[in-house]
N, C-alpha and C positions, 0 to 999 in steps of 0.2 A: 520569774517565779516557776516556770515549767522546768527549770534545771535543778531545782532544790532536791528532788527525789534522786536524780542522777548523781548529784554531788554526794548524797548520803550513801548510795550504793558504792560509788568510787572510794569514799572514805572507809567504808566497812571492808572493802576488798583490799585496799592498800594498807599493809601492816605498818609502813613507815611514814604515814601521812603527817605526823607531827614534825618530822625532820624536814619534810617538804615545806610546810608553813614557815618554819624557822629560817630556811634558806631564802625564801622570798623576803621575809622581814630584813634579814641581814643585807641583802642586795639593795633594797630600796631605802633603807635607813641611811645608807651612804649617799644616796641621791638627794635626800631631803635635808641633810645636815647643814647645807649652806643656804637654805631658803630663809629669808628674813621673815620673822614672825611678829605680827602686830595684833595684840589681844584686843585693841580698840576697834580693829577692823578685821574681824575673823573671815569675812567674806573675801576680802582682798588677799589675805594669807592663803585661804583655800584656793583661790583662783591662781595664785602664783605657784602653789604646789601642783595643781592640775597641769599647768603649762610645763613644769619641769618633768613630771611623770609622763606626760604625753610624749615628750621628746625621747625619754628613755624607752618607753614602750614601742615607739616607732622604730628605734634603733634595734630593738630586739626582734622585730618582724611582725608586730601586730599591725593590723590595718587601721587607717585613720577612722573608718566608719565604726569599727569595733570599739575603739577608744571613746569616740564621741558618744556612742550609745551608753557606755558605762558612766561617763561623767555627766550625762543628762539625767541620771537617776535621781528621783525626788528625795531619796534618803540623804543626799548631800546637802540639802537645805539645813541651815543651822538654826535651831530653835533657841528660845530665850534661856532655857535651863542649861543648854550646852555652853552658852557664853560664860557661865560662871565657873566651869571646871576645865575648859580647854585652855591650858597655860603654856603650851609649847608646840613647836612643829611636830615633834614626835607624838604628842597626844592627839593632835589634829589628824595625823596620819593614822594612828592606831584606832581611834574611835570612828572616824568618818570615812576614810579612804581604803584602809587595808582590806575590809571585807569585799569590796568591789574588785580589788586587785587579785585577791585569792580566787574569786569567782571567774575573773577573766582568764586566769591560768587554767583553772579546772575545765572551763569551757573548751579551751584549746586542746587539752588532753582528750576530752570526749570527742572533739572533732577528729583528732588524730586517729582514734580507734577505727574510724570508717572512711577517712579521707587522707590519702597518702600525700596530698599537696601540702599538708601541715607539717610534714617531716622536717623541712629546713628550719622551721621555727623551733621545733622540739630539739633539734641538734644544737641550735643557738643557745637554748636554755640550759642544755647539758654543758656546753663549753663555758658558760658563765657561772656554772656551779649552782644554778637555781633549781635544776632538777637533779637530785642526788642519784647516784648509780643504782642503789637498791630500789628506788621508786621507778626508774626507767625500766628495770628488769620486770617489775610487776605489771607495769603498763603494757610492755611488749608481750608478756604472756597472755594478757587479756585480749590484745589485738590479734594474736595468733588464733585464739579460740574463736573470735568473731570471724576471722577469715575462713575458718573451716565450717562456718554456719551461715550460709548466704541469707537464709530467712531472717535470722535475728539481726544481721547486718543491715538488711533492707528496712526492718522495723525501726532500728536505731536512727538510721539516716532520715527516715520519714519523720520520726518524732522530733529530732533536733532541728529539722527544717521548718517546723510549724511557724515559729516566730517570723522567719524570713518570708514565708508565704503570706502571712498576715500583713507584714510591712509592705510587701510588694503590692498586694491587692489594694490596700488603703492608700498608699502613696500614688499609685497609678490613677486612683479615683478621687484624689484630693479635691479637685474642683467640684466634682459631682457631690461629694459628701458635704462640702462647705455650702453648696447651693441649697442643700436641705434647710439651711438656716433662714432662708427667705420665707418665713412663716406667714401665711395668710390666715389659715385656720389651724389652731393648735391641735385639734383632733386629727388632723391630717398628718402631721409630721413630728410632734413633740415626743411621742412615745418611741418613734424610730430613732430620733436623735439621742434619746436616753440610752437605748440599747447599743447604738454605735459608740457613744461615749464610753460606756462600760467596757467595751472591747478595747478601745483606744487606751483607756486607763489601765487595763489589765496588763498590757504590754509596754506601758510607759511611753506612749507615742504622742503625748499631748503637744510636744514641741513641733510636730508636723502640721498642726492645725491652729488657726487663728481664734476661732470661737467668738469673734468680735460681735457678729450679728446676733447670735443666740444670747450672749450676755446682755446686749441692749434690749432684746425682746423680753427677756425674763424680768429685767428691771422696770421696763416701761409698760408692760401689759399684764400685770398680775390678775386683773379682772377677767382676762381671757383664759388663762391657764389654771386659775384657782377654781376649778370645777370638776365634778365627777362625770364619768362617762358610763353609758350602759355596757353590759357584757364585759366587765373587768375580769381578766384572767392573769395568770402568772406570765403568759406570753404577751399580754396586753395590759400593762400596768395602768392604774388609774392616773388620769391626766394630772391632777394636782400633785401626786407623789413625784411624777417625773419632773415637774417644775421645781418642787422643793429640793429634790436630790441634786439637780443640775445647778440650782442657785447656790447650794452649799458647796458643791464641788468646785464651782467657778468663782466662789467668793463674792456673790451678789447679795447686797443688803436688801432685805425684804421687810414688809410691814408685819411683824410677828403677831401683833394684836389682831390684825385682820385675818391672818391664817388661823389663829386659835379660835376666833369666832366662827370661821367657816367649818373647822373641824368639829366643833361642838354641834353645829347645825347638822353636819353629816352624821354624827353619832345619833342624834335624835331621829333622823330619817331611817337609819338602819334599824334602830330599836322598834320603831313604829311598824316597819314593813315585815320583819321576820320574827318568828317564834323562837328559832334556834339559829341565830345569825352566824355563829362559828361554823355550823354545818351547811346551812342553806346559802350563805354568802361568804364563804371562807376567804376567797381571794381579795374581795373588797375589804374585809376585816383586817386581813394581813397588811395591805398597803395603808390602811388607816393607822394601825399600830406602828408601822415603820415611819409614817409621817410624824406622829406625835413624838417619836423618838428623835427625829431629825431636828425638831425645834425645842426639845427638852420640855415638853408639855406633860403634866401629870394628870391622870384621871383618878377619881376617887375609887375606892374598893367597891362601892355599890355600883358605880357605872361599869366597872370591869366585869362584875358578876353578871350584869345584864347581857353583856356581849358574849360571854362564854357559856351561858346556860344552855342545856339541851337535854331533853328527856331521853329515856332508853330507846324509844322507837326509832330515833335517828341513827342508832348504832346497830340496827339489825342488818343482817347480811344482805338482804334484797335491796336495802337503801344504799349501803356503802358500795356495793358492786357497781353502782351507776356513777360514782364519783371518779374524777381523774386521780391517777396515782399521786401526782404532785400535790393535789388538794388534800389527799389523805395524810400525807407527810406534814403539810403545813398546819393541819389541825393539831397534830402532836407537837409541832414546833411552837405553836402559840401557847399551848398548855405549858410547855417547857420554859419558854421565855418568861411567862407570868409566874413561874414557880409553883404550878398547880398539878404537874404531871403525877405526883404521888398522892394527890388529894382527890383526883377524879376516880370514879368507880373503875377498878382494875378490869372488869369485864368489858367496859367500853373501850379502854385502851387496847386490850388484847384483840378485840374485834377489828379495830383499825389495822393493827400490825398484821393480823392474819390475812386481811384483804390485800395489804401491800405485798406480802410474801407471795400471793397468788400471781402477781404481775411480773415476778422474776422468772424468766423462762430461758431455756438454752439459746434461743435466738436473740435474746436481749431483754431489756426492761420495757414493759408495755405501758402506754399512757392510760389506756382503758383495759378493762378485763379482756376484751377481745379486740383490742386496738393495735396500733402500730408501735414499733420501737421508737423512742424519742430521746433526745439528749436531755430534755427537761425532766422527764421521768427518771432517767438514769442519774442525773444530779441529785434529785430529791431522795431517791432510794439510797444512794451512797451516803448522803448526809444523815438520813434517818438511821442507817446502820451505825454510823459514827456516834450519833447522839445516844443510841441505845447500847453502845458497846457490843454490837453484834456483827462487826465487819467480817468475821471469820466465815459467816454463812455465804459470803460472795466469793470466797477463795477460788472456787472452781469455774467461775464465769469469766469469759474473755471480754471484760468490760472495756479495758483500755484500748484494745484493738478496735472495738466498735467506735469509741469516742474519737480516736485519731482519724479513722476512715471517714467519719461523718464530717469532721472539720474540712478535710480535703474536698469531699464531694460538694459540700455546701458552699465553700469558697469558690469552687469552679463554676457553679451555676448562679451565684449571686451577681446581680447586675445593678450597679449604682447609676448607670447612665439612663435607664428607662425607669419605669415604676418599680422601685426597690421592693422585693418580696420580703415583707416583715417577718414571716415565719422562718425564712432561711436565716436572717440576721439573728433572730431569737435562738435558733438551734446552734449557731456558731457561738453565741454568748454562753449558753448553757454547757456546751462542750468545753469551753474555756474554764467555766466554773468547776466542771468535773476534774480538769487537769489540776486546778488549784487544790482540790481535795486530795488527789493522788500524791501531790508533792508536799503539801503543808501539814497534813495530819501526822505524818512521820511515825506511824505505827508499823509494826512488823508485817501486818496484813497488807498495808498499802505498798511497802517496800517490796514485798513478795510479788504483788501484781506487776509492778514496774520491772522488776528483775526478770520475771517469767516471760514477759512480752518482749523485752529489749535485749536480753543477754543470754548467752548459751547456758544450757542446763547445768553445765559443769560448775558454774559459780554458785548455783543453788545448793550444791552438794558439799561444798567445802567449809561448812560451818558459818557461812555468812550470817545466818539468822540466829546464831547462838550469841552474837554480839549485840550490844545495845548502842543506839545512836548517842554519842557523847557531845552534847551541845557546848561543853566547855572547851574541849580540844579541837572540835571542828570550827574553823575560824570564819567560814562563810555565814551569811545571814540565815536565820531560821524563822521564816514566817510561820504563823500558826493559824488555826481556824477556831473561832469561838464555838464551843460545843452546843450552845443554845441558839445563837443567832445565825451562825454560818459566816459571820463577818471575818475578814482577814485581820489578824493581829500582827502589826508590824514591829 
């Protein structure tokens, strides 16, 4: 997912990208023409195709690890709808495998820009006719520009190495991470497991871990984890939400009636305790809404009104200035999810936006008015700007540089062997979520952020941003971000 923005920049830069995709198709369609296709067993057909393509990619010079990572991608799972329209080896290749193949080649081109050890593979692709001459010339021009700009070269190297750094950290600590599944008290570990799982899922690393114990725990101990905890924050999600999220992600059957009853009781407790729950208890309300969404539970309009009501006093400057930046954004996000953003008094909405804007400083995005820079605040302000169509106001801030630096620093000091620091893991998670926004929003503002941080200024001046991203001709996958919820759209 962190390559999508790079692919877009490369595609905008290379004028002959369509020729490149066509060359790849021509080469691999020869490789799959002799593969036996069995519509009754598409998984077997896909497996045979993967074996054949693996052999071909190895011969070209791709590493076994690179290929394995690509073919473990969850997008290769065949769903029931696809079984109806996949009728040949070529369709199977075109719909399921070709986007991953394009991405594998694009990743190697990006690696080549900063790593000369990739040159033999590039030469092999040239000799096989996969890399057309005109494309090679454009890539070489970009490589020359980078060689004359050591700072941008270092930035690009650092950025593309994030996934490897995450994989190395998590694989070296596999046993320690899996030992967290020995849950005695859910309040002690379940939230941490949730955060770690989200990072694992972000980089498609599920195959590295068993999750056997956590699956059994979730299935057998619903009474332990189906409870709320005090001091719920966005860094410290409510316990029952973590259990519900992991249960769904790991395909654990749960007693939905029991969960619905619990959530209705939780609703009543919230209403009884707060006059303006959406302001006074924002984070708990947020995880409550996310939980009812997970189990497809509906609340009546009357009940919703009770949760989101708040009089004008709660939107005064002296009150809002004491709230976390991420909390301010989540209030707007909840109004947006519920379709109420245009029905709430505009003065209330503007008061929140103005307070959020005060947290955007030259040093970074602050979690409190006079607080520290945080990845959590950065993510929510980025998302808020996306939600409100105001990304342009962040154009002059060095946000991506801050996000990448924080990932490296927090990975360096995170220790899974002793008492794992929950806040560090949370910061890594929110940094990754920031990268998702930079890559998957696919607006000119986000492309500009990435190009400015990762590439020489010359490419910003050559009309790159006069072009639009063409999702039809660009053959790699285009993940998107839901403008209301922030969820990834695959």
